[in-house]
N, C-alpha and C positions, 0 to 999 in steps of 0.2 A: 102887329101888336108890339113888336120891339120898338117901332118908331114912335108909337103913341105913348109909351111908358118907359123912357130911358132910365130913370132911377131904379125901376124894378129890374131892368135888364142888368144894370151894374151890380145890384144886390145878388142876382142869380148867376153872375159870371165868375168862373174859376180864375184865380189870380195866376195860376200856373199855365193853363192852356188857353185862357181868354175865351173860352166857349161856355155855353150854358151848362150848368152842373149836370153830371151824370153820376148817380149813386153818391150824392154829397155826404161827406163826413165832417164833423166839427171837432176841433181841438179844444183843449181846456182854455185857450186864450180867446175862444169864440170865433176864430177865423175858420172858414169852410173851404173845402176843395173837393174836386172829383177824387173818388177813392183811388183810382188807378194813377191819377196825376201825382197824388201825395206819395203813393208807394214808390213810384219811379223817382220822384225828387229825393226821397229819403235814401233810396238805393244809391243814387249818385253822390249825395252829400255824405253818406256813411254816418248819419246821425238822425235823430228824430226831432229836429227843431222845426218850428213853424216857418214856412217859406216867406211869410210877411214880416212878423215881428221877431223872428229868430228865437222865441222862447221854446224851451224844451217841453215836449208834450208829456203830460203827467198822468194820462189815463188811456185806456184802451180805445181804439177806434170803434165807433158805432155809427150806423146810418142815421142821419137827421131826416126823419120821415117828413117833417113839416116842410123843410126846404125842398126835399125831393118832389113832393106833391106840387109845390109852386113852380119848380123848374120844369117838370114834365108838362104842366098846364101851359106855362109860358111858351115852351118850345113846341107845343102842339102834339106832344107825344101822348098816345092813348094807352091807358093801362088795360091790357087785355085780361079777360077772365081766365081763371086757372085752366090750363090745358086738360083735355080729357085724358091725355096720355100721361099726366103727372103721376109720379110714383111715390106713394107714401111709404116711408121706410118702417117706422115703429113709433107709435104714439104713446107707448108706456115707458116713461123714463127709467123705471126700475128694471126693465128687461132690456134696455138699450145699452150696448157696448160701443166702443169706438167703431164707427161704420167703415165698411170696406169702400173701395173706390167706386164700385158700382152702386152701393147703397146710398152714397152721398148725392148722386145725381137724381134729382126729383122731377126734372122737367126735360123731356126729350126734344121738345120743340125749340127751346132756347139753350140747348146744352153747351154751346160754345160761349155763351154769355154768362154762365153761372160763375160768379165771383165772390159769393158771400156764404157764410156758415153761421147757423144759429146754434149758440152754445147751450141754450135751454133745451132744444129738442135734439141737439147733437146730430144735425144733418145739414147738407148743402141746401142753399136757398136760391131760387131763381128770382132775380131782381125785377123781372117783368110780371111773373105770375104769383109769386109767393109772398112778396113783402107785406101786403095787407094782413096776412095771417100771423105776422111776427111783431105786431106793434107791442112795444114794451119789453121785447126780448133783447138779449145781448147778442147782437149780430156783428161779426168781425169779418174782415176780408178772408176769402178762402185760402189764399196763399199763406196768410199769417197762421191760420189754423193748421195748415199742412206742416209748416215749419215747427209749430209747437208740438204737434204729434210726433214729428220726426225726432225732435229733441227728446221727447219722452221715451221714444223707442230706442235711442242710441245706447242707454245703459243696458237694456235687454240684449241689444246686439253684442255689446262688449261681453256681457255675462255668457251669452251663447257661444261666442268665440272661445272664451276661456274654458267653458265646459267641453266644447269640442276638442280643444287642445288636450285637456286631461284625458278624454276618452281615447284620443289618438295615441297619447303617450302610453296609456294602459294597453291599448291594442298592440303597440310595438313591443311592450314587455311580454305580452302573451306570445307574440310572434317569435321573440327571442327564446322563449321557454321551449318551443317545440324542438328545435335542434339540440338544445341543452338537455332536454329529457332523453333524447336518443343517446347523446353522449354519456349521460349518467347511466342509462340502462346498459350500454355496451361496456363501459368501464366496470360497473358493478358486476355484470355477468362474468366478465373476464376474471375479476378477483374471486368471485364465488367459485368459478370452475378451478382456478388455481388452488384455492383452499381445499376444495374437495379432491383435487388431484393429489395434493400432499397427503390428505387423509386416506385416499385410496391406496397411495403408494405405501403409507405406513401400515395400513391394514394388510395389504398384500405381503409386505415384508414380514409383518408379524405372523401372518398365516404360514408363510413358507418356513419361518424360523420354528414355529411350533410343530409343524408337520415334520420338519427335519429332526427336531428333538425327539419326536415320537419314533421316528425311524432309527435314530441312534440308540434309543433305549431297546427297541426291538432287536437290533443287531447285537448289542451287548448281551442281552439275555439269551439270544440264540447261540452266541459263542459260548456262554456259560453252560447252557444245556448240552451243547455238543461236547464240551470238555468233560462234563459229568458223565455223559453217555460213553465217551471213550474210556474213562476210568472204569466204569461199570463193565464195559465189554472186556477190558483187560482182566478184571477180577473174575468175570464169568469164565473166561478162558482158563484161568488158573484153577478155579474150582472144578471146571469140567475135567481138566487133566488129572487133578487129585482124585476126583470121584472115579474116573476110569481106572486109576492105579489101584484104588481100594477094591473096586469091583473085581479086578483081575486077580488080586491077592486072595480074595474070598473064594475064588475058584480052585485054589491049590489045596493040597492035602499033606498031612504028615510033616516031615522035616522041612519040606519045601515051604509050607505055610508058616512054620515056626520061624524060619530064617527071614521070611519077608514081612511078617506081621509087625515086628518092631519098627521097621523103617516106615511101613504104611501108616502105623498109628501116629508116629512122630510127624509125618507129613500132613496127615488129616488134622491133627490137633493144631498144627501151625496155621493151616488154612482157616480153622474155626476160631482162632484166637482174636481176630478182629471183630469190631462191632458190626451189627447189621446195617446195611445201607439205608439212608433216609432221604426223602425228597427235600431239597433245599427250599426255604421260603423265598418269596419275591421272584419266583421264576416267570410269573406272568407280567404283562404290561400294567402299569399303574394308571388305569383309565381315569380314575378320579383326579389324579394330579393334572392330567391334560385337559379334562373337560370341566372340572369343577369351577364354577363362577368364571368361566372363560371370558364371557363378554365384559364382566365387571373388571376383571384383572387387566384386560386389554384397554378398557376405558380409563382405568387408573394410570396405566402406563402412557396412554395418549395424553392424559392431563398433565403429566410431568414434562411433556414435550411442547405444551402450549402455554400461552400466557393469558391471564385475565386482567382486563382493565376495568376498574370500577366506574370510569367515566369514558364515554365515547363521544367525541366531538361531532357537532352537527354541521356538515358543510353548507347546508342551506342558510345558516346564520353567519357564516364566515365572511368578513369584509373582502372585497375583491383583491386587496393587496396581500392576503394571506394564502399560503399554500399548505394543504393538509396532506399528511402521509396516507398511504393506501389503507392502512388499518385504522385510520381516523383517531389516532391517539397522540399525534404530535403536529405542531404547526411551525411554519417558518415565514418570516416577513420577506416577501418576494420583491424582486426589482422590477417585475413585469406584472401589470395589472391583469388579473384573470378575467376572461370573457365569461361572465356569469350574469344571469338575469337579475334585475333590480326588484326581486320579490320582497314582500313586506317583512319577512322574517330576517332579512339580511341587514347587518350593520353597514351604513353607508358613510358615516362621518369619521368613525374611528376604527382601527384595525383590531376588532374584537371578534370573539366567537363564543358560543354557548355550548354546553353539553347537550346531548340529545335527549336526556331524561331529566325531568324535574322532580323535586321532592316536596311532598305536602305533609309529611310527618316523619317521626323517627330520627335516628342518628345515622350520619353518613360521613365517611372520611375518604380522602384520596391524597396523593402526593403529586407534585409537579417538579420534574427535574429541570432546573433553570441553568445549572452550570455557572459559567461566568458571563451569561447574557446580561447586558447592561440596562435594558429597558423593558420592563414587563409589569403587568398588573394581574394579580391572581385573586380570586375570591368567588363570590356568588352574586347573582342578580335575580330580581323578580321577573316573572314572565312578561309583565307589561312594561318593562324598561324601554325607554325611548331608544329606538335603533336608527332613527333617521336624522335627528337634529343635533345641535350643539349641546350635548348633555354630559356634564362632567360627573365623574364617579363620586357619589356621596349617598348616604342612607336616604336623604330626601328624594333622590332620584332613583332609588331602588337598587343601589349597589353597595356591597359590603366587601372591602378588599384590602389587600396589602400591595403596595407598589414600590418599585425600585427604579430610580432615575439616576443612573451612573453612580450607584453607591449610596444615594440618599433614599432611605426607606421611610415611607409615610403610611399612615393608616387612612381609612376612608374619610375621616373628618379633616384630613390635611395635616394632622399633627405629626411632626418628625419623630421617628423612633430610633433609639440607640441599640444596636445589636453588638454582642461581644465577639461575633465572628461573621464572616460572609457565608451565608448558607448556599449550598449547591442544590438543595431540595427544599421545597416548602410543603408542609402538610396542612391541609384544610380540614377542620373538624366542624361539621354542621350539626347542631342540636336544634332541630326545627321546633319541637314542642317546648323546649326550654328557652327558645329565642336567643341562641348564642351562635356566633361564628368565631372560631378560634384558629390562630395560625401558630405553627410550631416549626422549629428547626429539628427535623427527625434524627439528625446525627446524635444528639444527646437529649432529645425531647424537651428542649428549652421552649417555654411559652413565649412567643413574640408579643402577641396581644390578643385580647378577646373583646368583641363588640357585642353588645346586647341590644335586642330590638324585638318587635312583635311582628312575626311573619303572618301574613293573611292570604297569601296566594302561593302558587308553585314557585319554588326557588331552584335556579339552575346553576351548575358550575359555570364559571366565567373566566376567560383569559383574554387579556389584551397584550399585544406585542409590538414593540418598536423595532428600529433597525439594529442589527447585531454589530455593525461596525467591524472592528478588528478582533472581536471576541472569538474564541475557539468554538463556543457553543452557538450554533446557528438555529438548531431546532429545540423547542421547548416541548417536553413530553409528559403526558399524564401517566402515572405509575400506580400500581397497587401498593398497599401498605405492607412493608415487611413485618414478619412476626416479632422481631426484636424491638420494633418501634411502636407496636400497638400499646394503647393505653390500657 
C-alpha cells in the first residue's frame, strides 16, 4: 500500500522519526508528529517549538484521532476490541479524585504502552483499546499529566514539611521541658524545705524560750515561797518559845508567879504586837500569761521576722537572659543564657518578666528598688501582650510603663519626662476600675506621671531589665509599700 500511494505515506509520516505516525498529535501550526517523538524533541531542545516551522506551540497536546485512524489503517495496524481485563476506575466525575497509580492503569494487556491520560474522565487511557471511547475528550500525554500532578503536589509537600518541622520543634520543646520540670521540682522542694526548716527552727526556739520562761517563773515563785516559809518557821519558833514560857509561868504560885508574870506578860505582848501572817498574792504560776493566745502571739512574732512582697515574679515568663532570686522577688541581667524551655508564656525577644498574679479589679500598689541601675522598664502589661515578636512598649501593644535609659526617663508613649531627682525606688499604683496607672518617687511621694486607659483583661506587673554595666545595683527588687509612703 505504501508503494501504491506515496503522497498518503508522506502525509502520514512523522518528520522527526520518518516513520508512520503512532499516536499522532497536532500543534497549533497544524504540523503533526508522533507523541513520543515530539516529547523527546522538546526535552532535547528545552522548548516547545514546532520541529518543522519553529513556531511556539500555543495549546495543549491532544490526539488527532482522524490522522491516527488513517495511519493505523495505512500501516495495517488493527484496532483491537477493549480487553476483557480492562479496569474501569470511576465513571462518576463528581466522585472522582486524582487517581492513584494503580487506578490510572485501565488495561492490563497493553500496560507497557499506556501513554495517554483523559482529563475529562481523569484516568489513564490505553491507545489500543480505549481511544474510541474518548472521542472529543481532552487527552494529553501521560507523562505531561504526571508532571502536572507532581507540580500541584509540590506545595502540599512543602506545607507538610513545614508542618512536620513545627511539630518537631514543639516535640523538642516538650523534650526539654521534662528535665526542666525535674529541675524546677528539685529546686522548689529544696527551697520549701529550707523555708520550713527555718520555721521549724523558729518554732522550736520559741517553744524552748517559752518553756524556759515558764520554768524561770516557777523557780522564782518557789524561791519566794521557800523564803516566806522560812520566815514563818522562824516566827513559829519564837511563838512556840514564848508560849512555853507563859505556860511555865502559869504553873507557878505566890511570889514566884508575881515575880515572873511581869516578864512573861511583856514577852507575850511583844510576840502579839505584830500583824497576823497573810498568804502573798501571785504565788502560783500565771498560766494565762503562758497559754493565752499562744499560737496567735507566736504567729505575730513570726510575722515580724518574715517579709511580704505584694508581687511575686513568674519565672516561667522570664526571658532566658534574666536570673531570678530564690524568693522570686528580684531579677538580674545575666551574662549567661539560662537553659529554659521555650514555653509560650516566656518572653523571647526582650529581657522582660511578669508578675505571677494578674489583676482584674480594684487598686494595687508595689514598689521596685532600682538603685543606680541604668537600664530598666517598670509598669504593667495585659495578659495577651506579645511575648515572642518585636513588640515595643506602648499602650497600643498592651504595655503601660516608665522607662530609664541611662538617665533619660520616658513614659509609655515615648514622651521624655523631667524628674527633679534620680529615684532609687519606683512606686507603681494601679487603679484597674478607674483605668489609671501612676508612677511615684516614694521618697517624697512625687507623682512622676499618670496614664489613663480602659483595661479589659487581666493586668500583670511587668519589669524589663538591661545590662547593669558599672552600676552598683545589679539586682532590681520588688518591695512592699512602707507605711510612711502610703497614699
